[in-house]
N, C-alpha and C positions, 0 to 999 in steps of 0.2 A: 623468108623475107628477100623481095626483090626490088629491084627500082628502074624506074622509066620515066624520062623527061623529066627529073626532078622529084616524081611521084615515089614515095616509097610506099609499097604495099606489105600489110601484115595481116597472116588469117589465124584467127582464133579460132580454136575448136568449140564446136558447139558440147555445151552440157548437157549430159543426160539428165531424163525428165525424173522428178523424185520417185525410188518407188515407195507402191502401194501395198501393203499388206505382203512384202516380198524383200528377198535381197539386205538392205543395211537396216530395214526397218526390225529384223531380229536382234538386231545390235542393239539398239534402242531398248528393248527387252533385256537384254544381257545387264546393260548400264542401270537401269531399273532394280535389276536383279542383285545389283553388287551394293548399291549403295542402302538397297532397305534390310540387306543382310545384317549390317553394321549397325545401321540406326535403328530398326526394331528389334534388333536383338542386345542390343547393352540397354535399350529403354525397359523392355519388359523384363529384364534381367536385374532391374536395378531395387526390386525386393531386397535381393541377396546383398546389395550394395547397402539396402537400408539397415538392415540388421547388423551390419558391419560398422555402419558411423555410430548407432546406439551404442555400442559395444566399444569402441575406440575415444569417442567424446564423451559417453555418458548422457546424452541429451534424450529426449522423447521422441516418440514418434511422429508427431508434430513437424518437430523441427527437423527430423532426420530425411521426413520426406520433402523439404524445401528446395533442396538444389533441383531434382525435376519438376517442382512446380514454379520456379524461376525460371528453368527450361522450356516450359509449356507458354509461359507470359510472352516471353521473346520469339518463341514460335508461332505464337499467336497474331502478333503485331510483324513479325518477319517475315512470315508464308506470302502474306500477301504482296508485301514491298519484294519479294524477291520474284516473285511471279511478274511484275509490271517492269522489272528490272530487265528481267531475260526478255521480254517483249519489246524492249528497247535497244538491248544488245544482242544477248544469244544466251539458251540455258548451261552451252559448256562452261561458260567462263563465271558465271554464277555457282554452279558446283562445285569447281573446283576452288573457288575463292571459299566457300561452305566448309571443304572438307579441309583445307589450309588452319582455319579459324579453329575449328575443332582439334584439330592436332595439338596447336598453343596453348588452349586452353586446359583442354583435359590434361597434358602434360603438367601444365603450373600446377592445378591442384593437387597434382599427387605428392606435393610437399606437405600439404596436410597441417598448415600453421594453426587453423581452427574451423569450425565448424562454420561459422559465418563466414571466412577464407573459402571455403570448398562450395558455400551456397552460392557466393556471386562470381566466381570464376568458373566453375563448371557451368553451372546453370545458366551464364550469361552465353559463353563460347559453344556447350551443346546445344542449344536451342538457336544460334545463328547458325550451327551448319544443318539443323533440319530443318530448320526455314529453306534452306537454300535448294533442299533435296526433295522432297517428295511431291509436291505440287507440280514442282517442273517438270518431273519426270512423268506423272500423268498427262499433263498438257504436251508431250512430247508423242508419246504413245497416242493420243489422240491424234496427233497431227498425221503420223506415220500410219495408221490404221483406219479402217473402215468396214470391211467385212468380219474382220477378225479382233476387233477390238475388245470384246468383253475377253474372249482367250489369251489375246496379248497383255492385256491389263492382268489377269489371274496370275497369267505364268510371271510377269515380271515381279508383283506384289507378294509371289511364293517365296521370293528372299527372305522377306520377315518371318516365314513359317521355318524357314531351315536356320534361320538365323536365330530364332526363339529355340529351336531343337538343338542347336548345336552350342550356343552360347552360355547357359547355364552351367553345364556339367565343366566347360572350360572356366568359367568365371571362379566355380566355387574350389577348381583344382589350383587356380592360379592365388586363391584368396590364402590356402592352406600352405601353400608353396613358398610364395611372395611377399606374402601379407597385401595391407590393402592398398599402401604407398606403390609397392611394385606392380599392383593388378590396374591401376588407373595409369602408369605409365605405359603399360603394355598396350591398353585398351585405346589410348592416345594413338599409337602407332598403327592399331587397325584400324580406327578410323578411319584413319588419314588414307585407307587403299579407296574410299570414295571417290577420289579425285580421280581415278580410272574410270568412273561412270561419267564425268563432264568430260574425258576425253572422247567418249563414244558418242556425245549426243551432237551430232552433225546437223548443223541446223539447213531448213529447207532453202535457204538462200543460195545454197554452193550447186544445187542443180539447177539446171531449166524447168521452161513452162512445163506444165504437165502433158502427157500424150495428147490429150485430145487439142491442147493448145496448140502444139507442136506440129498438129497434123495440117491444122488449117492454116497455119504461119505460111509456109510456101505459097498458097493461093493469094493470101492477103497481100504477099510483099508483089507477086507477079501483076496483079490487080493495079496495086501501087505503078510499078514502075511504068505499065502500059497507059496509063491515065495522065504520069507525069511527063510523057513524050508530047503533050498536047499543051502548049502554053494558053494559058485563057487570064484574062484580066482579074487582078485579085487571087490569083494562084500563088505556092510559095516554090522559089526556085530556088537550087543548090548551086552553091559555087564551090568550086576548088581552088586554093590560092597555091601560087609558085612562088618559091623563095628560092636567092642565091644560096652558093656555099657561107657566104656571111650573115645570112639570117634575114636580111633585105627584100621586102618584100616586092615582087617582078611584074605581078598583075593577076587579074583572075578569070577563069574561064569557066562557064557553066559546067555541071559535072556531066551531062548527058552528051555534051560536046568533045569531053576529053578522051582521048586515047588511051586507053588501058590495052595491059595485056589479057588476051585471048582468054588466060587462065582465069584473071581475076574474076570473081563471083560474089554478087551482093546477097545472095540468098543464102550461105552459110557461114554468115560471121566477119565476111571480109571487113577490114579497117583500114583504109585510106587516108595517109598522113603526109605532109607537106613539110620533109625534112624534119617529122617529129615534132612539129608544131600544131596542128590540127588534127582531130581524131573523130572520124564517123562510122561509127558502128550500125552494120544493117544487120542487126540480130532482129530475134522474133519481137522482142517487147519495143524495140524501136520502129519496128514497123507497123505496130500494132498503134503506138502511141503519137505517130508524126500527124496522121489525119487529124484524130481529136487535140492535137498543141494547135495547128495550125487553123483550124475552125474557129478555136478558141482565140487565136491573138487575130483572125479577121473579125470578129465580132465584137472585139473591144476596142477596135481601131475604128473610131465613125467620123462621118463629116470631114469636116476641113482640118481638124487634128491631125488626120491619117495622109491628108494631103501636105501640109505642113512638115510633117514627119518625112516624106520620102522626099520632099525637097530639101530639107537641112543635111540629109543622109547623101544626097546626090553632089551639093555642093562643096560639103564638109564631112568626107568619108570619116570612120573609124579608126582612131591610131590603132593598125594592126601591130607595129613593132610594139607598144606595150603589152597588147594581147599576147604576143607570141613569147614575149619576155615571161609574163606571167605562167604559162602554160610551161615553158621550161622550168622554171622554176619548181612548179609543181612536179612535174615528170623527175626532178633531181632528187624530190625528196618521198621516190616511189610511189606514188599516185597511181593506179592501174588506170589507165584511159579509156581502155575498154567496158569500165564501167561505168563512164562517164554518158550523159545523154546531151544530142544535141537539139536545142530547142529552135524552132524556127519561127522569125517573127513576119508579120506579112510583108514587111520590104526587103524580104529576100537574105537579108544579113543572117550569118551564122555565128550563135556564141555558144561557149560549152560552157556547162556550169554543173556545180554538182546535182545527183540525181534526186537528193531529197528535197529542191526546191520544185514545187508545183505550181505556184503563182507566175503565170507569165507575166506579169506586170511586173515584177521583182524583177524579172529577169529584163525588160525595158530598160527599168530606172539604170540597173547596174551596166548596162551596155554602154549607155550614152551619160556616165557617170555624173546623174544628178541627185543622187541620195545625200540625204542630208545626216549630220550627225547627232542622236538625239540628245537631247538636255539632263543633265544629273536626275532632274525630278521624273523625265520619262522613264530613265534608267531603273528607278526606286521602284517605279510602277510596275514595270515591266517584271522586274523583280518576284514584287509582290503576288503578280498574277502569275507566275510561272509557280511559284510555291504552292498558290491554291489549288492550279490545275493539278500539279502531281500529286497532293494531299488527294484530291479530289479522284483521281486515277487508282491511288493504292485502295483507300477506302470509299468505295462509292455504294454507300448506303443507300442510293435512291432507288438498287434492286430491290430492295426491301416491299418498294412499293408494288412488287408483283406478289400475288398471292401466292404464286407456285414457290418461290424462291423462300418467302417467309418459311412456308409449311415446309419446306426441304432443309430449311436451316435451323428449324427448332427441333426438328424429329433428330438431325444429325447430333444435334448437341444433347439430347437426353441418351440416345442411344453412345453414343462414344463415352459420356459420362459414365455409365456402368460399365461398359465392355471395358474400357482403359484401368478404371479404377481397381476392378476386381484383380488382374493381373498382377497390379502394384503391390498388391496386400496380399496376393497369395501366399508367398512364402511365410510371413507373418501367422497366418490361418492354420498352413498345416504345421507350422513349429509348436502351438496351441494344440493341435491335436496327434501330438508325440511322432512326427514324421523326423525322420534321423536327417543329417545334410544332405547326404548325396541322394536319398531316397526323394527329399523335398527337390533337388535339383532336376532328378529324372519325372516325377510329375511333371511340373514346368517345360521340360522339354517334349511330355507328352501333350501339349496342348499346342505346342510348334506342329508336332507329327500330325494332329488332325486338322490344323490350319492349314497344312502344305495339300493335305488330300481333299479339301474344300475348296482352295483357291482355283486347282485346276480342272477340276471337277464341274464347279458353279461356272466357270468361265464358258467351260464349254457346252454345259448343259443352256445356258443365259442365251448364246449366239443361236440354238437352234428357234429362240422365238416362240416355243411352245406355251409358255406362262407369262407374261410382262415382269419385266426384269424388277419392276418397284415389290412386285407381289413376292418375288423370291427373297429380296431383301427384308421384306415385313416379315416374312414368316423367319425366317433366319434370327431375326434379332428377338419374336418372342420366343422362340424355342431356345436360344441361348439363356435369356433372362429366366426362363422356369429350370432350366438346368443348374444356373446358378444359387436359386434356392435350395434347390434338393442336396446342395452339398454340405448344410447346416446339421444334416442327422448323420452323414457318412464318417464314421473312424475306422477303417481299415485302408490299406494301401490299394488294394485292388480295386474299393468301391470309389475313393478319390481318383483312381488313375481312369477309372469310366468318365467321371466327370470332368477330370479335366481334356482328357480327347474331346468331348463333346464339346466343351467350351470353346474349344479349338477350331473345331468343324463349322458350326454356326458363326462364332465370332468371324473366320476368318471371309465366309460365306458375304457378309455383310461388309466387310472393309473392302474385298474385291470388287464389289457392286456398287460402292460410294460414287464414283465419278462415273460411272457409266449409266445410273440411273441418272444422275444429274445432267449428262449430254442427252437422255431420252425427253427429259423434260423442259430443259430452255435452249439446247440447241448446241452445237459444236463452237459457233461463233461466240456466244457468249458464256462457254464452260469458264473461261479463263477468271473472269472479274467475279462471277457466282462462287466459284469454288474459291476464291480469295477471302470472301465474308465467309463462307463456311469454315472456312479454316480460322480465322481469327475467334469468331465466337465459340465455336467446340472447344479452341485451343484453352481460352479463358477460362471457362467454364471447367474444363478437364484438371488446370493449372490449379484454380480456387477449391475444387472438391478435393485434393490430394490432400490439401492442407486442413480441409473439412472435416475429411473422413480420418485423417489421423488424432485429430482434437477430439473426435467421438470415441476413439479406442482408448484414448487416455483418459477421457471422462467415465466411461463405462467398462473398462479393462478388458472390453473381449471384443474381438472382430464379427462378432455376430450382427451388428446394427448396420456394419459396413457391407456384407453380404447382403443385407434386407436391401439397404438402398440401391446398390446395383441391379437388383432386380427389379425395383419399380422402375427405375427410369429406364431400362434395357426394354423392359416391356412395353411401357406407355408410349415409347418412340416408335417400335414395331407397330404398334395397334393405331397409330397413328398414321404410318403411310399407307394403309388399306384403305384410309379414306382419300387418297390421290383424285380419283376420279372426279369427286364432288368440287375438290379445290380449281382441279382443272376447268372446271364447267363454269365455277365462278368467275374465274382468270378469264376466261372468254366473254364473258358477258361485260367484265367492266373493261376490256379492250375494245368491244363494239359501244360502249358507252361512250368511250375516249375518242371512238373514230367518228362518230355523229357529231359529238360537240364540237371536234376539228370542221 
């Protein structure tokens, strides 16, 4: 920091461009790996808890499955909400919040007051935690990766495979050693490790512009400086204000006539301040924004109104003492002035406002102190309008007008219904076939081993673009459904081990490509909202399905009907995906009709 002629000059280093397919991008993958390890590892081992709940409370299969069903319903509504909240703030805070809620809820449920108590506390807290994790991690990978997106997604979601492989034997050991209550308490502590994932989710706002924009910025700034030296009628002119030690304004000098030290540069983020009162940032963003803002201001000022405004400001200049006082108060509150933008009005005045304000008419009205307080009725209307907009942002079912979105949502609903419900009731199926407890845990771990191999290999193969990714996903779902139905005649450990490995392999292919295929169908810009709708619908289906499947088992006394339903839904969802080219054709025709009508 240096000072000359009452002017304080502070230089802020340029922020590096965001890493794309490199550097910190792989730390995002690590964060996804960590939270998926615990999230999916516990969820896919719930069948072990289900059997313990039946034994401890003496309830039916349908009742014992209700905690995971409640968590599924909460997840269905919470996941879209978490995605929207993360867009407004950042994924880091949302993930850490979810880990904290999960820790508290699972720990409290270990008291085991009653099955209803566990259902409500465990279900709600575990659902909130999971809803904060999954979707935000996929969106972060989508932002940080382009060329290696499929591989990065598969590698990050491989944490589910490792968790599914490692957690069942661990949970079985903990249940035998510490009982159901102690195991739940330990699971709460393990689940809280997902907070580390949130700490790794560095938002893109921490970086500067992309490399392509950074390369163009110096030329743009140079052109702006050369053009600014020629004063023309209607052009914006920037003034630097001087103040004495008491903070009183002594005068204004045009910025291009101000004598600044030779070391000062306006092309590398230099900030010029008058005793800390006014901050002008000449970074790349501002250089790109200023011409547009100035032009917009000139267009808004028309005819006699513009002349009246100039005369009024010439005769009655703004109260700079008040402006400086406000800026000093904001600086005392720790606001970073380098993050604020200078908006230029057509009259040449400079006013510093929050970078979130985009309408220059708001700046003019604020600067001239002509804003009016809204009436109570207006406040109520604004609150109702804000609430409706928030609901619309979270659950934007207008997306279902698109044939592609509706098609993929239905397909994901059917595939996830059959895929997840099978692993949930698999421990019960194995017990009916006479498999002992540790062999049962080992078979569930084999599902995780197949899942791990699939996620890595599928992601790498999908990035080669030899076969369209939707076809890979469709084939995996169809083969997974066929493998499930073939477990009916299996009655030995070796035979069941083969089916468990194949179930994990084909199911892992489907899950690792879910978000990637979505991006291929709707684009990265629309991924977040489409993913929110998909998570909502498939979450509700899976939650209701678990109670429905448990009731069928209680009625029939056998898990065979559960296996058959899982086969039918998973196979049907896979077959649907093969029809994507036809749906895309219909969607293009629909868009063409809309374009003609407009």
